[in-house]
N, CA, C and O of each residue as an XYZ file, in Angstrom:
364
protein
N      36.036    -42.636    -63.871
C      36.462    -43.782    -63.759
C      36.387    -44.280    -65.070
O      35.320    -44.069    -65.645
N      37.600    -45.125    -65.922
C      37.680    -45.836    -66.927
C      38.047    -47.209    -66.726
O      38.461    -47.511    -65.606
N      37.980    -47.975    -67.491
C      38.535    -48.955    -67.281
C      39.797    -49.178    -66.988
O      40.222    -50.270    -66.608
N      40.511    -48.111    -67.153
C      42.073    -48.750    -66.357
C      42.336    -47.700    -65.411
O      43.464    -47.237    -65.240
N      40.699    -47.093    -64.427
C      41.421    -46.396    -63.497
C      40.354    -47.617    -62.536
O      40.576    -47.621    -61.325
N      39.528    -48.357    -62.926
C      39.342    -49.047    -62.293
C      40.044    -50.836    -62.063
O      40.001    -51.588    -61.090
N      40.535    -50.968    -63.188
C      41.705    -52.008    -63.300
C      42.867    -51.356    -61.388
O      42.764    -52.029    -60.362
N      43.605    -50.295    -61.434
C      44.256    -49.922    -61.389
C      43.961    -49.970    -59.830
O      44.803    -50.367    -59.024
N      42.523    -49.474    -59.425
C      41.224    -49.099    -57.894
C      41.492    -50.152    -57.473
O      41.904    -50.194    -56.314
N      41.349    -51.578    -58.346
C      40.973    -52.743    -57.341
C      41.776    -53.781    -57.407
O      41.398    -54.934    -57.198
N      43.425    -53.314    -57.824
C      44.620    -53.903    -57.958
C      44.840    -53.596    -56.281
O      45.000    -54.387    -55.351
N      44.792    -52.457    -56.304
C      45.636    -52.146    -55.542
C      44.891    -52.066    -54.214
O      45.612    -51.830    -53.245
N      43.245    -52.255    -53.919
C      42.781    -52.721    -53.099
C      42.165    -53.817    -52.216
O      41.518    -53.886    -51.171
N      42.962    -55.090    -53.653
C      42.728    -56.487    -53.643
C      44.248    -57.168    -52.829
O      44.347    -58.077    -52.005
N      45.607    -56.037    -53.651
C      46.304    -56.474    -53.800
C      47.376    -56.787    -54.870
O      48.500    -56.327    -55.075
N      46.445    -57.967    -55.629
C      47.138    -57.798    -56.562
C      47.124    -57.805    -58.287
O      46.204    -57.427    -59.012
N      48.122    -58.224    -58.588
C      49.150    -57.466    -59.520
C      47.278    -56.837    -60.842
O      46.080    -57.118    -60.859
N      48.251    -55.925    -61.659
C      47.754    -54.855    -62.263
C      46.710    -55.914    -63.859
O      45.731    -55.823    -64.599
N      47.773    -56.721    -63.548
C      47.447    -58.088    -65.294
C      46.347    -58.949    -65.123
O      45.510    -59.124    -66.008
N      46.297    -59.740    -63.518
C      46.337    -61.031    -63.470
C      43.359    -59.672    -62.722
O      42.148    -59.891    -62.693
N      44.435    -58.642    -62.450
C      43.184    -57.669    -61.827
C      42.696    -57.560    -63.732
O      41.879    -58.031    -64.524
N      43.194    -57.149    -63.708
C      42.864    -56.677    -65.121
C      41.984    -58.148    -66.439
O      40.974    -58.069    -67.138
N      43.331    -59.687    -66.163
C      42.169    -60.451    -67.224
C      41.397    -61.211    -65.946
O      41.039    -62.380    -66.091
N      41.175    -60.560    -64.796
C      39.809    -60.587    -63.844
C      38.715    -59.975    -64.217
O      37.634    -60.563    -64.164
N      38.851    -58.391    -64.759
C      37.561    -58.196    -64.892
C      37.866    -58.236    -66.202
O      36.931    -57.559    -66.630
N      38.803    -58.684    -67.616
C      37.917    -58.837    -68.343
C      36.938    -60.144    -68.339
O      36.403    -60.144    -69.448
N      36.677    -60.765    -67.916
C      36.152    -62.125    -67.288
C      34.478    -61.771    -67.000
O      33.570    -62.281    -67.656
N      34.308    -60.933    -66.045
C      34.201    -60.755    -65.564
C      32.381    -59.880    -66.781
O      31.153    -59.914    -66.860
N      33.852    -59.155    -67.499
C      32.914    -58.443    -68.752
C      32.575    -59.253    -69.732
O      31.442    -58.929    -70.090
N      32.938    -60.071    -70.304
C      32.709    -61.178    -71.414
C      31.599    -62.178    -70.759
O      30.557    -62.268    -71.408
N      31.709    -63.149    -69.229
C      29.906    -63.495    -68.457
C      29.537    -62.265    -68.832
O      29.447    -62.225    -70.059
N      29.279    -61.227    -68.312
C      28.174    -60.387    -68.612
C      27.612    -60.168    -69.863
O      26.383    -60.118    -69.930
N      28.416    -59.999    -71.070
C      27.820    -59.545    -72.326
C      27.829    -61.467    -72.915
O      27.583    -61.400    -74.119
N      27.934    -62.356    -72.685
C      27.813    -63.155    -73.261
C      26.447    -63.987    -72.881
O      25.789    -64.602    -73.721
N      26.109    -63.907    -71.416
C      24.866    -64.454    -70.560
C      23.271    -62.884    -70.950
O      22.050    -63.024    -71.027
N      23.865    -62.028    -71.043
C      22.602    -61.208    -71.928
C      22.402    -61.199    -73.142
O      21.346    -60.894    -73.697
N      23.488    -61.561    -73.687
C      22.739    -61.118    -75.468
C      22.429    -62.890    -75.310
O      22.429    -63.391    -76.434
N      22.216    -63.750    -74.393
C      21.459    -64.661    -74.827
C      19.865    -64.716    -74.512
O      19.015    -65.537    -74.858
N      19.796    -63.787    -73.892
C      18.793    -63.404    -73.006
C      18.674    -63.420    -71.783
O      17.874    -62.593    -71.346
N      19.364    -64.298    -70.782
C      18.876    -64.832    -69.421
C      19.583    -62.969    -69.414
O      20.132    -62.133    -70.131
N      18.873    -63.283    -67.580
C      19.300    -61.843    -66.602
C      20.334    -62.378    -66.189
O      20.774    -63.485    -66.500
N      21.154    -60.932    -64.832
C      22.674    -61.135    -64.966
C      22.133    -60.343    -63.315
O      21.981    -59.139    -63.109
N      21.991    -61.172    -62.602
C      22.041    -60.661    -61.458
C      23.090    -60.439    -60.263
O      23.730    -61.372    -59.777
N      23.243    -58.527    -59.656
C      24.160    -58.215    -58.440
C      23.297    -57.814    -57.419
O      22.652    -56.770    -57.317
N      23.399    -59.195    -56.354
C      22.710    -58.724    -54.984
C      23.611    -57.011    -54.934
O      24.764    -56.784    -55.300
N      22.838    -56.266    -54.492
C      22.646    -54.575    -54.572
C      23.709    -54.022    -54.871
O      24.614    -53.654    -54.123
N      23.591    -53.926    -56.394
C      24.507    -53.500    -56.980
C      23.250    -53.151    -58.079
O      22.826    -52.003    -57.944
N      22.435    -54.137    -59.388
C      22.177    -54.335    -59.975
C      21.256    -55.702    -60.587
O      21.056    -56.707    -59.905
N      20.806    -55.542    -61.838
C      20.826    -56.682    -63.149
C      20.515    -55.562    -64.725
O      19.907    -54.577    -65.145
N      21.383    -56.554    -65.043
C      22.041    -56.681    -66.800
C      20.193    -57.477    -66.919
O      19.564    -58.121    -66.079
N      19.794    -57.013    -68.441
C      19.185    -57.528    -69.278
C      18.461    -57.768    -70.478
O      19.292    -58.242    -71.253
N      17.880    -57.730    -70.779
C      17.420    -57.370    -72.387
C      16.101    -57.224    -72.531
O      15.405    -58.204    -72.266
N      15.407    -55.885    -73.014
C      14.151    -55.655    -73.841
C      13.970    -55.741    -75.214
O      14.864    -56.054    -76.000
N      12.515    -55.395    -75.598
C      12.532    -55.654    -77.275
C      11.522    -54.630    -77.234
O      10.445    -54.518    -76.647
N      12.362    -53.722    -78.243
C      11.494    -52.538    -78.742
C      10.787    -52.590    -80.361
O      11.399    -52.941    -81.371
N       9.608    -52.227    -80.313
C       8.897    -51.816    -81.672
C       8.522    -51.902    -82.887
O       7.314    -51.669    -82.869
N       8.803    -52.070    -83.774
C       9.108    -51.138    -84.861
C       7.538    -49.625    -85.227
O       6.334    -49.580    -85.476
N       8.915    -48.538    -84.976
C       7.246    -47.912    -84.727
C       8.030    -46.704    -86.132
O       9.083    -46.709    -86.771
N       6.954    -45.914    -86.080
C       7.388    -44.756    -88.184
C       8.095    -43.593    -86.795
O       7.876    -43.358    -85.607
N       9.122    -43.091    -88.007
C       9.457    -41.377    -87.065
C       9.789    -40.776    -88.166
O       9.417    -41.390    -89.165
N      10.635    -39.309    -88.468
C      10.818    -38.943    -89.647
C      12.177    -38.624    -89.595
O      12.948    -39.299    -88.913
N      12.450    -37.909    -90.081
C      14.212    -38.358    -91.179
C      14.205    -35.814    -90.181
O      13.942    -34.644    -90.457
N      14.526    -36.390    -89.506
C      15.159    -34.961    -88.700
C      15.662    -33.330    -90.434
O      15.175    -32.200    -90.430
N      17.058    -34.084    -91.983
C      16.803    -33.321    -92.218
C      16.279    -32.206    -93.726
O      16.535    -31.167    -94.333
N      14.972    -33.961    -93.638
C      14.103    -33.835    -95.030
C      13.150    -33.977    -94.375
O      12.326    -33.199    -94.856
N      12.705    -34.498    -93.539
C      10.881    -34.227    -92.533
C       9.846    -35.509    -93.502
O       8.820    -35.300    -94.150
N      10.360    -36.415    -93.347
C      10.163    -37.964    -94.509
C       9.858    -38.566    -93.127
O      10.257    -38.349    -91.983
N       9.073    -39.329    -93.648
C       8.484    -40.586    -92.837
C       9.322    -41.372    -92.269
O      10.232    -40.559    -92.111
N       9.536    -41.897    -92.034
C      10.639    -43.727    -92.048
C       9.871    -44.544    -90.887
O       9.072    -44.237    -90.001
N      10.480    -45.700    -91.305
C      10.241    -46.484    -90.324
C      11.320    -46.963    -89.488
O      12.124    -47.605    -90.164
N      11.621    -46.889    -88.309
C      12.370    -47.647    -87.800
C      12.775    -48.327    -87.493
O      13.249    -47.833    -86.470
N      13.242    -49.811    -87.504
C      12.973    -50.877    -87.412
C      13.472    -51.074    -85.671
O      14.197    -50.476    -84.876
N      12.280    -52.718    -85.679
C      12.659    -52.696    -84.274
C      13.955    -53.605    -83.787
O      14.352    -54.431    -84.610
N      14.750    -53.510    -82.333
C      15.589    -53.238    -81.834
C      15.800    -54.205    -80.493
O      14.759    -54.655    -80.016
N      17.234    -54.617    -79.749
C      16.574    -55.634    -79.263
C      17.302    -55.012    -77.792
O      18.510    -55.232    -77.881
N      17.036    -54.443    -76.720
C      17.518    -52.698    -75.973
C      18.705    -54.025    -74.664
O      18.914    -55.224    -74.481
N      19.067    -52.803    -74.186
C      19.772    -53.293    -73.094
C      19.480    -52.912    -71.998
O      19.998    -51.803    -71.872
N      18.762    -53.270    -70.807
C      18.498    -52.740    -69.541
C      19.560    -52.615    -68.921
O      20.592    -53.094    -69.393
N      19.558    -51.805    -67.472
C      20.031    -51.988    -67.219
C      19.130    -51.735    -65.460
O      19.228    -50.517    -65.614
N      18.567    -51.830    -64.368
C      18.383    -51.432    -63.216
C      19.362    -51.904    -61.564
O      19.999    -52.916    -61.271
N      19.072    -50.651    -60.814
C      20.110    -50.813    -60.103
C      18.997    -51.372    -59.530
O      17.794    -51.554    -59.713
N      20.359    -51.669    -58.367
C      19.574    -52.634    -56.832
C      19.386    -51.922    -55.930
O      18.872    -51.134    -56.724
N      19.301    -51.412    -54.993
C      18.922    -50.792    -53.969
C      19.737    -50.367    -52.848
O      19.217    -49.678    -51.971
N      21.342    -50.809    -52.758
C      21.917    -51.240    -52.114
C      22.784    -49.299    -52.973
O      23.007    -48.188    -52.492
N      22.957    -49.897    -54.271
C      23.351    -48.759    -55.019
C      22.834    -47.854    -55.410
O      23.404    -46.947    -56.015
N      21.685    -47.902    -55.159
C      20.592    -46.196    -55.103
C      20.916    -45.611    -53.715
O      21.066    -44.395    -53.598
N      20.994    -46.199    -52.966
C      20.810    -45.429    -51.238
C      21.848    -44.609    -51.320
O      21.754    -43.401    -51.106
N      23.549    -45.552    -51.822
C      24.489    -44.852    -52.260
C      25.309    -43.873    -52.874
O      26.425    -43.394    -52.671
N      23.983    -43.670    -54.053
C      23.825    -42.478    -54.799
C      23.277    -41.777    -53.837
O      23.940    -40.838    -53.395
N      22.439    -41.946    -53.481
C      21.912    -40.874    -53.060
C      22.156    -40.150    -51.662
O      21.944    -38.965    -51.406
N      22.691    -41.216    -50.753
C      23.009    -40.619    -48.908
C      23.998    -40.040    -49.869
O      24.881    -39.283    -49.465
């Protein structure tokens, strides 16, 4: 399912127009993105939690030359599935 499929499904389920549904979904995505990028956690009970994590600097190898390189530290995005989500997937 892509974003347009999601918009179509939600619009059909709620009876709203596709334009208003798209605006609502865009607003939700933007709010989650903005909140998580500021270091806060977005927790949707039953669905899951979005948060950030930290990856430390580490050493690696260039696969084409075999040369040792340093991979810089970076922030990562984490999603932890909620119980209801896990149960729905495993049912």
